[in-house]
Structures are given as structure tokens and as C-alpha cells.
C-alpha positions as CSV (number, residue, x, y, z in Angstrom):
1,M,-91.4,-134.2,-238.1
2,D,-89.9,-137.6,-239.2
3,C,-90.1,-136.6,-242.9
4,I,-88.2,-133.4,-242.2
5,R,-85.5,-135.3,-240.4
6,E,-85.2,-137.8,-243.3
7,R,-84.9,-134.8,-245.7
8,I,-82.1,-133.4,-243.5
9,D,-80.3,-136.7,-243.5
10,D,-80.6,-136.8,-247.3
11,I,-79.2,-133.3,-247.6
12,D,-76.3,-134.2,-245.3
13,C,-75.4,-137.1,-247.5
14,Q,-75.4,-134.9,-250.6
15,I,-73.2,-132.3,-248.8
16,H,-70.8,-135.0,-247.7
17,E,-70.5,-136.4,-251.2
18,L,-69.9,-132.9,-252.7
19,L,-67.3,-132.1,-250.0
20,N,-65.3,-135.2,-250.8
21,E,-65.6,-134.5,-254.5
22,R,-64.2,-131.0,-253.9
23,A,-61.3,-132.5,-251.8
24,R,-60.5,-134.9,-254.6
25,C,-60.3,-132.0,-257.0
26,A,-57.9,-130.2,-254.6
27,Q,-55.8,-133.3,-254.5
28,Q,-55.5,-133.3,-258.3
29,V,-54.4,-129.7,-258.2
30,G,-51.8,-130.5,-255.6
31,R,-50.4,-133.4,-257.6
32,S,-50.2,-131.2,-260.7
33,K,-48.4,-128.4,-258.8
34,R,-46.0,-130.8,-257.1
35,S,-45.1,-132.4,-260.5
36,A,-44.3,-128.8,-261.6
37,G,-41.9,-128.5,-258.7
38,L,-44.0,-126.1,-256.7
39,S,-44.0,-126.0,-252.9
40,A,-46.8,-125.7,-250.3
41,V,-46.7,-121.9,-250.3
42,D,-47.5,-121.9,-254.1
43,F,-50.7,-123.8,-253.5
44,Y,-52.2,-120.9,-251.6
45,R,-53.8,-118.2,-253.7
46,P,-55.3,-115.4,-251.6
47,E,-56.8,-113.6,-254.6
48,R,-58.7,-116.8,-255.6
49,E,-60.0,-117.4,-252.0
50,A,-61.2,-113.8,-251.8
51,Q,-63.1,-114.2,-255.1
52,V,-64.8,-117.4,-253.9
53,L,-65.9,-115.8,-250.7
54,R,-67.3,-112.7,-252.4
55,R,-69.4,-115.0,-254.7
56,V,-70.6,-116.8,-251.5
57,I,-71.9,-113.5,-250.2
58,E,-73.4,-112.5,-253.5
59,R,-75.5,-115.6,-253.9
60,N,-76.4,-116.0,-250.2
61,K,-80.2,-115.6,-249.7
62,G,-80.4,-116.7,-246.1
63,P,-81.5,-117.8,-243.6
64,L,-77.8,-118.2,-242.7
65,R,-76.0,-114.9,-242.2
66,N,-73.2,-113.9,-244.5
67,E,-70.7,-114.2,-241.6
68,E,-71.8,-117.8,-241.0
69,V,-71.7,-118.9,-244.6
70,V,-68.2,-117.3,-245.1
71,R,-66.9,-119.1,-242.1
72,L,-68.2,-122.4,-243.4
73,F,-66.5,-121.9,-246.8
74,R,-63.3,-120.7,-245.2
75,E,-63.1,-124.1,-243.4
76,I,-64.0,-126.0,-246.5
77,M,-61.2,-124.3,-248.4
78,S,-58.8,-124.8,-245.5
79,A,-59.5,-128.5,-245.3
80,C,-59.2,-128.9,-249.1
81,L,-55.9,-127.0,-249.2
82,A,-54.6,-129.2,-246.4
83,Q,-55.2,-132.2,-248.7
84,Q,-52.3,-130.8,-250.8
85,E,-50.1,-129.8,-247.8
86,P,-51.0,-127.9,-244.6
87,L,-49.8,-124.3,-244.5
88,K,-47.5,-123.3,-241.6
89,I,-48.7,-119.9,-240.2
90,A,-46.6,-118.0,-237.7
91,F,-48.4,-115.6,-235.3
92,L,-47.8,-113.5,-232.2
93,G,-48.5,-116.0,-229.5
94,P,-48.9,-117.7,-227.2
95,E,-52.1,-119.7,-227.7
96,G,-55.2,-117.7,-226.8
97,T,-54.2,-114.4,-228.4
98,F,-56.3,-112.4,-230.8
99,S,-53.6,-113.0,-233.4
100,Q,-54.4,-116.7,-233.2
101,Q,-58.1,-115.9,-233.7
102,A,-57.1,-113.9,-236.8
103,V,-55.1,-116.8,-238.1
104,L,-58.1,-119.1,-237.8
105,K,-60.5,-116.6,-239.2
106,H,-58.4,-116.1,-242.3
107,F,-56.9,-119.5,-242.9
108,G,-59.3,-121.9,-241.2
109,H,-58.5,-124.6,-238.7
110,S,-56.6,-127.0,-241.1
111,V,-53.3,-125.1,-240.9
112,R,-50.3,-125.6,-238.6
113,A,-50.4,-122.5,-236.4
114,L,-47.0,-121.6,-234.9
115,P,-47.1,-119.3,-231.9
116,L,-44.1,-117.0,-231.4
117,P,-43.2,-114.6,-228.6
118,A,-42.5,-111.4,-230.6
119,I,-43.5,-109.7,-233.8
120,N,-39.9,-109.6,-235.1
121,E,-39.8,-113.4,-234.7
122,V,-42.9,-113.8,-236.9
123,F,-41.1,-111.9,-239.6
124,Q,-37.9,-114.0,-239.2
125,E,-39.8,-117.3,-239.4
126,V,-41.5,-116.3,-242.6
127,Q,-38.4,-114.9,-244.1
128,S,-36.4,-118.0,-243.4
129,G,-39.0,-120.2,-244.9
130,H,-39.8,-122.0,-241.6
131,A,-43.3,-120.6,-241.9
132,D,-45.3,-120.1,-245.1
133,F,-47.1,-116.9,-243.9
134,G,-47.3,-114.8,-240.8
135,V,-50.1,-112.9,-239.1
136,V,-49.3,-109.7,-237.2
137,P,-51.5,-106.8,-235.8
138,I,-51.2,-103.5,-237.6
139,E,-53.8,-101.2,-236.2
140,N,-56.8,-101.0,-233.8
141,S,-59.8,-98.8,-234.5
142,T,-59.6,-97.4,-231.0
143,E,-55.9,-97.1,-230.2
144,G,-54.4,-96.7,-233.6
145,T,-51.2,-98.2,-235.2
146,V,-49.0,-101.0,-233.8
147,N,-45.7,-99.3,-234.5
148,H,-43.6,-102.4,-233.9
149,T,-45.1,-104.0,-237.0
150,L,-44.7,-100.9,-239.2
151,D,-41.0,-100.6,-238.1
152,M,-40.3,-104.1,-239.3
153,F,-41.0,-103.4,-243.0
154,P,-38.2,-101.0,-244.0
155,S,-35.6,-103.7,-243.2
156,S,-37.6,-106.7,-244.3
157,P,-38.1,-108.1,-247.8
158,L,-41.4,-109.6,-246.9
159,K,-44.7,-108.6,-248.7
160,I,-48.2,-108.0,-247.5
161,C,-50.4,-110.8,-248.9
162,G,-53.7,-110.1,-247.1
163,E,-55.6,-108.4,-244.3
164,V,-57.9,-109.6,-241.6
165,E,-60.4,-107.5,-239.6
166,L,-61.3,-109.0,-236.3
167,R,-64.0,-107.6,-234.0
168,I,-62.3,-107.5,-230.6
169,Q,-64.3,-108.3,-227.5
170,Q,-62.4,-107.8,-224.3
171,H,-63.4,-109.8,-221.2
172,L,-62.3,-109.4,-217.6
173,M,-61.3,-112.8,-216.3
174,G,-59.8,-114.5,-213.3
175,R,-60.0,-117.3,-210.8
176,M,-62.1,-115.2,-208.4
177,S,-65.8,-114.9,-208.6
178,G,-66.2,-111.1,-208.2
179,L,-64.5,-107.8,-208.5
180,E,-63.8,-107.1,-204.9
181,N,-60.7,-109.3,-204.6
182,I,-58.9,-107.9,-207.7
183,A,-55.7,-106.2,-206.8
184,R,-54.2,-105.9,-210.3
185,V,-55.3,-106.2,-213.9
186,C,-52.9,-107.6,-216.5
187,S,-53.2,-107.3,-220.2
188,H,-51.3,-106.1,-223.4
189,Q,-50.9,-102.3,-223.3
190,Q,-53.3,-101.9,-226.3
191,S,-56.0,-103.9,-224.5
192,L,-55.6,-101.9,-221.3
193,A,-56.0,-98.7,-223.4
194,Q,-59.1,-100.1,-225.1
195,C,-60.8,-100.6,-221.7
196,R,-59.6,-97.5,-220.0
197,Q,-63.0,-96.0,-219.3
198,W,-64.4,-99.2,-217.9
199,L,-61.4,-99.7,-215.6
200,D,-61.6,-96.1,-214.4
201,E,-65.2,-96.6,-213.4
202,Y,-65.3,-100.1,-212.0
203,L,-61.7,-100.8,-210.8
204,P,-60.1,-97.4,-210.2
205,N,-57.8,-98.7,-207.4
206,A,-56.6,-101.8,-209.1
207,E,-53.0,-101.7,-210.5
208,R,-52.8,-101.9,-214.3
209,M,-49.9,-104.1,-215.4
210,P,-49.0,-104.2,-219.2
211,V,-47.6,-107.6,-220.3
212,A,-46.4,-109.0,-223.6
213,S,-49.7,-110.5,-224.7
214,N,-53.2,-111.1,-223.5
215,A,-52.5,-114.8,-223.2
216,E,-49.6,-114.0,-220.9
217,A,-52.0,-112.0,-218.8
218,A,-54.4,-114.9,-218.6
219,R,-51.6,-117.2,-217.5
220,R,-50.7,-114.8,-214.7
221,A,-54.4,-114.6,-213.7
222,R,-54.4,-118.4,-213.4
223,D,-51.2,-118.5,-211.3
224,E,-51.4,-115.4,-209.1
225,D,-53.8,-114.5,-206.3
226,G,-55.5,-111.2,-206.8
227,T,-54.6,-110.9,-210.5
228,A,-57.3,-110.6,-213.2
229,A,-56.7,-110.4,-216.9
230,I,-58.3,-108.7,-219.9
231,A,-58.3,-111.0,-222.9
232,G,-60.6,-112.8,-225.3
233,Q,-62.8,-115.9,-224.9
234,A,-60.1,-118.2,-226.2
235,A,-57.7,-117.2,-223.5
236,A,-60.3,-117.9,-220.8
237,E,-60.8,-121.4,-222.3
238,V,-57.1,-122.2,-222.6
239,Y,-56.2,-121.1,-219.1
240,G,-59.4,-122.2,-217.3
241,L,-60.5,-118.8,-216.1
242,N,-63.9,-117.4,-215.1
243,I,-65.2,-114.5,-217.3
244,L,-66.1,-112.0,-214.6
245,V,-67.4,-109.3,-216.9
246,P,-67.8,-109.7,-220.6
247,D,-67.3,-107.0,-223.3
248,I,-65.6,-104.3,-221.3
249,E,-64.1,-102.5,-224.3
250,D,-64.9,-98.8,-224.4
251,S,-65.9,-98.8,-228.1
252,P,-68.8,-101.1,-229.2
253,D,-67.2,-101.6,-232.7
254,N,-63.6,-102.2,-231.4
255,T,-61.8,-103.8,-234.3
256,T,-58.2,-104.8,-234.9
257,R,-56.7,-105.1,-238.4
258,F,-54.1,-107.8,-239.0
259,L,-51.7,-108.2,-241.9
260,V,-50.8,-111.5,-243.6
261,I,-47.1,-111.4,-244.5
262,G,-45.4,-113.7,-247.0
263,R,-42.5,-113.9,-249.5
264,K,-44.2,-112.8,-252.7
265,L,-46.8,-110.6,-254.3
266,F,-50.1,-112.0,-255.7
267,S,-52.4,-111.2,-258.6
268,A,-55.4,-108.9,-258.5
269,S,-58.6,-110.2,-257.0
270,G,-61.0,-107.5,-258.2
271,N,-61.2,-105.6,-254.9
272,D,-57.7,-104.9,-253.7
273,K,-55.7,-102.6,-251.5
274,T,-52.0,-101.6,-252.0
275,T,-49.6,-100.6,-249.3
276,L,-46.6,-98.3,-250.1
277,L,-43.5,-97.3,-248.3
278,V,-42.3,-94.0,-249.7
279,S,-40.2,-90.9,-248.7
280,A,-39.4,-87.6,-250.3
281,G,-35.8,-86.4,-250.7
282,D,-36.2,-83.8,-247.9
283,T,-39.3,-84.4,-245.7
284,Q,-38.7,-81.0,-244.0
285,A,-39.0,-79.0,-247.3
286,P,-42.2,-77.0,-247.7
287,G,-44.8,-78.9,-249.6
288,A,-42.7,-82.1,-249.8
289,L,-45.5,-84.5,-248.9
290,H,-48.0,-82.6,-251.1
291,Q,-45.8,-83.0,-254.1
292,L,-45.1,-86.6,-253.3
293,L,-48.8,-87.5,-253.2
294,G,-49.6,-85.5,-256.3
295,P,-49.7,-88.5,-258.7
296,L,-52.3,-90.2,-256.5
297,A,-54.6,-87.1,-256.7
298,R,-54.1,-86.6,-260.4
299,H,-55.2,-90.2,-261.1
300,D,-58.1,-90.1,-258.7
301,I,-56.6,-92.7,-256.4
302,T,-58.4,-93.1,-253.0
303,M,-55.9,-93.0,-250.1
304,T,-57.4,-94.8,-247.1
305,R,-54.5,-94.5,-244.6
306,I,-51.1,-92.7,-244.2
307,E,-48.7,-93.1,-241.3
308,S,-45.2,-91.5,-240.8
309,R,-42.3,-93.2,-239.0
310,P,-38.8,-92.1,-238.4
311,S,-36.5,-93.3,-241.2
312,R,-33.6,-93.9,-238.9
313,R,-31.3,-92.6,-241.6
314,R,-30.9,-89.2,-239.9
315,K,-32.8,-87.1,-237.3
316,W,-36.1,-85.6,-238.3
317,D,-36.3,-87.7,-241.5
318,Y,-39.4,-89.7,-242.1
319,V,-40.9,-92.5,-244.3
320,F,-44.5,-92.8,-245.0
321,F,-46.7,-95.9,-245.1
322,I,-49.7,-95.3,-247.4
323,D,-52.7,-97.5,-248.1
324,V,-54.5,-96.9,-251.4
325,A,-57.4,-98.6,-253.2
326,G,-56.6,-100.8,-256.2
327,H,-53.9,-103.3,-257.3
328,A,-50.5,-102.1,-258.3
329,D,-50.7,-104.0,-261.6
330,E,-54.0,-102.4,-262.7
331,P,-54.9,-98.9,-264.0
332,P,-55.2,-96.2,-262.9
333,L,-53.1,-97.1,-259.9
334,K,-50.3,-98.6,-262.1
335,Q,-49.8,-95.2,-263.9
336,A,-49.9,-93.2,-260.6
337,L,-47.3,-95.4,-259.1
338,E,-45.0,-95.1,-262.1
339,E,-45.1,-91.3,-261.6
340,L,-44.7,-91.5,-257.8
341,R,-41.7,-93.8,-258.2
342,K,-39.9,-91.2,-260.3
343,Q,-40.1,-88.4,-257.7
344,A,-39.7,-90.4,-254.5
345,S,-36.3,-90.9,-252.9
346,L,-37.6,-94.2,-251.5
347,F,-40.3,-96.2,-253.1
348,R,-41.5,-99.8,-252.3
349,I,-44.7,-101.7,-252.9
350,L,-45.1,-103.6,-249.7
351,G,-48.1,-105.5,-251.0
352,S,-51.2,-105.5,-253.3
353,Y,-53.7,-107.8,-251.6
354,P,-57.5,-108.5,-251.4
355,C,-59.5,-106.3,-249.1
356,A,-60.7,-108.1,-246.0
357,V,-63.9,-110.2,-246.6
358,L,-66.1,-109.6,-243.6
């Protein structure tokens, strides 16, 4: 037993030395970039981080799970990047939201996380340069699209720089010790919907009150008699609540996808996704959408998602948000987009970014 502990101590020393060596390399990169007049936002390369994490998964032989090894390397990269200058990341707050968890999953704990009360304020902080990047929810596997986020893009110059997939575990929490004293349940409208079946069965008489965020629901549960909240583990810890029933979401693989928004596009990582904003000249004309999407079909481009939203230019006119596989600068997608651009009345590449790693 003692010899194993000595071996562990020796390994820890080697790990520590290598971590410091990596950090010194990161400092050298930072000095080089600063001398070239680059800012903190230029230090972050999402395509490079995605490539590093994919290699981590490829060479992982266990016993640590891929998720655990990826999380460790995320934190290593986060700490090393902070040696150059910590990134400022805006998110839909307050503290304790799933958006904050998405920030930490994607960027690690060595960033400055800036909680904001609304999605449009996240966009404004990034656009103004007060934040380097933002993280906003875009869709849930159970309840679908977050329309407020989609509706920000037509009027915003910001780009999509990455995506985060977060497994959402919804917990019922409150100051009470059981369900019998719960008069009302507060949560974000999406979370209430994700737990609808459980609430119908176990709290059919409790009032359901949608609020701006799950963290706001947790705060009310802390301050109000008879109020329980649906939120994540982090909210229970921040607001000092008891978890009355864990994992009450109706779908066992309940997952929310978040977008990382920034001010510029990035290079290809080797496994990318591109999001487009397009519209036909007359969306009511027969076959308009079919003709619009023709270039994607002709070049065998995989379309993973399409959503329509009112264009707000005139009534019954729509724009389409489309996710496709590939990077906009690489064939065959590059050729398909050149053809699509020619026949679309509106065409914008909102982002080409690495697919989520775990």
C-alpha cells in the first residue's frame, strides 16, 4: 500500500510539472499575440480546443470515462488561457442557471462569468465588447426552440462560434421537507413544460408559476412560504434549498443546446456545423422552400435542423434558420452555399463552428 501511495505522489509531481510547463507555453503565446496587437478575444480559438478534445477522446483507454477526461482538459485549457487574459463570458443569469452550467462546461472555471437578466442583454454586451463571448439557450430536446434567441439574429451582427449540449436534470427544491406543504411551483416556462407529467401526477393541485429563470424560482422558494422551485443542483446550492425530489424531468435524456456567440467567424475544426439565415423572395409561392434548398440536396449536404420565424418585414413572410453539416469555407458546402446565395432574397452565414464535444 505504501509503495502505491509513493507512486501516486510521484505521478502527481510529474503532472504538476507538466501543467506548469503547459502554462508557461501559454504565456509565451500570449506575449507573442499581445506584441502583435491582439486582444483577449483573439487568444481564444474554439476550433483548436475542439481538435484537442477530440484527440483526448481518441487516445483515452480508461479507466477514466471520456466525459471525465474531457472535463479535466477543459479546465487545463481554461486555466492556461487565463494566463494570457481571462475571457469575459456573458450568460442568461442570475447565478445558478443552466446557462451558467453551460458556460462552465464549455469554457471552464477560469473565465469571468457575467450574469445578465435577459437574452437580448447578452447579445448587447457581446456586441458592445463588454463581454468577449455570450452563451444563450437555443433549443431543448423535449420542448423545442427558444424563439427569443432565434429572433435576435436577424438584427444582430454577432456570429455563432460554438455550441454546448447540456444534459438537464430538473430537481424539485424548497425549504420544506415534503410535498404536502407545497402551494405553488415556480420555474422557467421551459422547465415547467419539461416536468409537466410529473407535476400532473404528484402535485396536481399546486399552482404553476412561470418566472424569468430557474434561479429566480429558487430565490422565491427561499423567500416565500409554500413555494417550491424546479431548477438544477447549482441553484439549490446557491440558495440553500433542500432537494425534495431529484430528476423529475419527463424525458430521461432531456438535453438543452446552447450557442456561443461572438463577433467573428473561426476556421474549420474538421467536424463542424454551419447555421444559415435565408429567405426566398416569396415564401408563399408554390415550391419556394423546395427550390431554395435545392443546392443543398444537389451537393449532398446534410441538413440537421430547420426553423421558420416571421420576417417582420410584412405579414405572412418568413425567414428560415437552417443547420447543415460542414464548414462554410470547405467543399462541398462552400459550393452549395454559393448557389444558394444567388437564389435567396436573404442570405447570411450566422456561423460555422465545431460540433459539440460530449
